[in-house]
N, C-alpha and C positions, 0 to 999 in steps of 0.2 A: 388523543392526539395527536392526528394525524397528520404527517410531511408526506410532501412532492419536492421528489428532486431531476433535479438534472442529467439525461439519460448517456453519462460520458462515460467511460469504458480505459484505462489507463493503456489496457495490451492493445491496442490499435497503436497509443504512440508508440509502445514501446518496439511494434511491428517492424516499423516504420523509421527508430533510430535504430535499429540495427544491422537495418540493408543501407542507412547510412554511415554507418563505423566501417560495416564493412569494404564500401565504397572508398574510403577514407582509410582503410588498412590498404588496399591494394595500392596506392598512390602517395611511397613514403617522404615522395617531395614533392606533396600539395597536392589539390584537388581541387578546382573555381566550386564555388554553389551550379555551374552551369552548366557543368560537369554534372555536379552529384545526382542534380536532377535528373537529367536526363538516362543513367546506370539504373536512377533507381525508380524513375518514373513517375517521381510524388513531384504536383503542380505546385509554384512558386512558395503561395499562401498557406499549405502544410511545411512546406520546408524553411521555408525561414524561420515559425518559432521551434520547430527542429532543432536548428542549429544554432537557436537562441539559447535554448534549452543547455545542449550536449555543451556548449561554450562556459556557462554557467559554472557546471557540471564536474569540468575538469575533462571529459572525454573529446575533446577536439579543440585546438589553439587555430587561432586564427591568425597568419601571417601580415602581420603591417604594414611591415614592409618590402613585401611581395604587392608588385603592379592593379596585380590577377587577383589580391587578398583571400589567396586559399590559403585550404583548412588542411593540418595533418593533426595526429591521433598527438592527446596531450597526456599527462600524467597519472591524472584517473585512471585510463585508458590503460595506455602500460604497465598500471602496479597489478592492475584488475586481473591483467593478460598474462599477468607473473608468475609461475608457476611455482617460486620459488613466497614469496611474502604475498599473496595474494590469502588469508584467512586476515593478515594484519592488514592490507589496506580495504578489506572489506570490513571490517569491523569502522574502522576510524573511516570509511566512507559514510558508512550507515551510523552511524553518531552525532555527526554533522549533520546527514540531508534530518532526520532527525530534531537535532537543535534546533534548524531552522524551519521548521517545523512547527516546532512551539511555539517559535516566538512568531511567527507571521502571523499562524491561524488564532491565537492564546488559551493553548490545551494543552494536558500530555498529552502527549503520545506515543504511540506502541506497536510494536511488530511482535507480532505471536505464531507458534508454525504449530502441525498441527505432529507428531513426530510417534512412532510409535500405540497409536492407539491412543497418542492424549495429547492437552492443550500445555503447549508450553511458551509464557510468554518470557520475548527470549530478549526483549530491550526496551527499557523505557527511558524516554525524555520528558522529565517535571519539572517545578523548581519550587517556589514560592509562592508566585501570584500562577500556577499552574499546577497544584496537588495533584498526584496522582494517584486517583482512586481507594480508597479501606478495602483490601481484600480480606474483606471480615467471613471470604469463605471462600475455600480453595479455589480458584480459577476450573481446576480438571476438574474440578464436579458442580461447576456450574453452568454448563455449554449451554443447559435448557435457556438461560436468564440472560447471559450476558451479550452484548454488543461481536464479542471478539468468539464468544464458543458459535453462539449463529453464525456467525461471517465465517466462520473453519468446519460447520456440518453442511453450510449448503457447496460446499466443492466436494462431500463426498455423493458415493453411489447410496441409492434406501438401503440398502444394507450397510453399507458404512453404519447408518445415519443411528439407522436400530443399532447395530451392534454397540457403540458408543453408549447410545441409551439403558441400553440393559446392561450396562456394568458401573451407569450412575444413576440416582436414582433422583427422578425429577423431582425437588424438594421445594418447597414454598416460601421464597423469600423476602420478598414481599406479597401485601396486596393484588400486586401489579404482572405477579410472574405463573408461566403458563404452566401448567402440572400434568395435563391429560397431553398423552405422548400425541393421538394421532390430529390434535387439535395441530401441534408442533409440528411434526412432518408437511403438513399441508399445506402450513405458513412458509418453510422452506422449499418446498416443492415449488411453491408460486412467486418463489425470492429471485425479482429480475437479479441475473449479475452484475446488470450495468446500473443500478443502484446500494447506494450505503444502508446497510444494514441496521436499523436503531434499538437501543436499550432505554428507553423514557422509566425509569426507576424499574425494574425490573429484577436487580441484580443487588441495587442496594437505594435504599429512600436517602432523597439531595442529592444522586450522582444518574446524569442521563450522557447515551453514549454514540458512538457510532461509526462501525467495521466497514471496511472495504478489502475485494479480496485482492492477495495481490502474488496467485501458483506465478510458479516458474517450472517448467515442467512438469514433472512429475512429484514437486513439490508445492505443497498446500499449505497455503501462508496466507494471513490477515495483517491490514494495517489500520488501528485502531485513533478513535482522540474521548476522552472524557472530561467534563466538565460540570461547575457544580446546578445543581436543579434552576440559583435563581437567574443562571444566564443561561438556562434551555434555550430560550430566545435567536440563540447564534447557533443554536445548533444547525438547523438544516442547512447556512450557507457554511459556518464551518465541517459541511461534508461533503458539501459539495469540492470546497478548496480540497481535502483533502482529498475524495476522486481526483483532480486533478491534478494535482501534485503526487500522487503516487505513486509515477513512472520512473521518476528515478529513482525508487526505493527498491523496483520489477527489476529496471533494468539493471541495477547491481547485481543482484541476483539471479540475472542471466548471463549476463557476460563470463 
């Protein structure tokens, strides 16, 4: 089952969004879209959807009673920029974002990170119609088979990948599981950074998954989704949507 994906990266959007937020933050009384465009060098066709996304996510607000329609920092930006309640604000923001992704994509959605040499699923948004994958084998020992694991491993260097695999045996979980280390390392080395990593019943029979990187600074992470195999025909579209909408999650982690 070969799938092709549109090459989209959330990192480019986040870098542009951070430039916009820096400009807005410098103008506490408000700044127009025209001034933002001049200061950031972003063309209107890129700036307009960015401002729309930043407004919908609460990072900026538009002063509707201002004839110029100037933009100011929003509540989300203020809270995430605060040293006092940033942790709680980040948890709330990520939870709302994951819930929104779950409902719009129609799939269980996960955030995972690679911490101290191990895989950790730090949050999951699932529901009765979007069930989470049954973790029948600990995700920490199944990186070779899961979309989450493979996405995290692609973000490590070769030595990091070999180190992880030396500590976790590549067990055969289904008939589709890759158990040859050389084959897996070659797959990881050729995985395009802009294309979602897929798990087509490699971790569990009856489930397909996709994951995209959300690396912020030195932190290695990914955003993933899972679908029952009877919805495998939706995986391509769902994975591309997840990739396009990863920017708000990455932005929250980057601020």
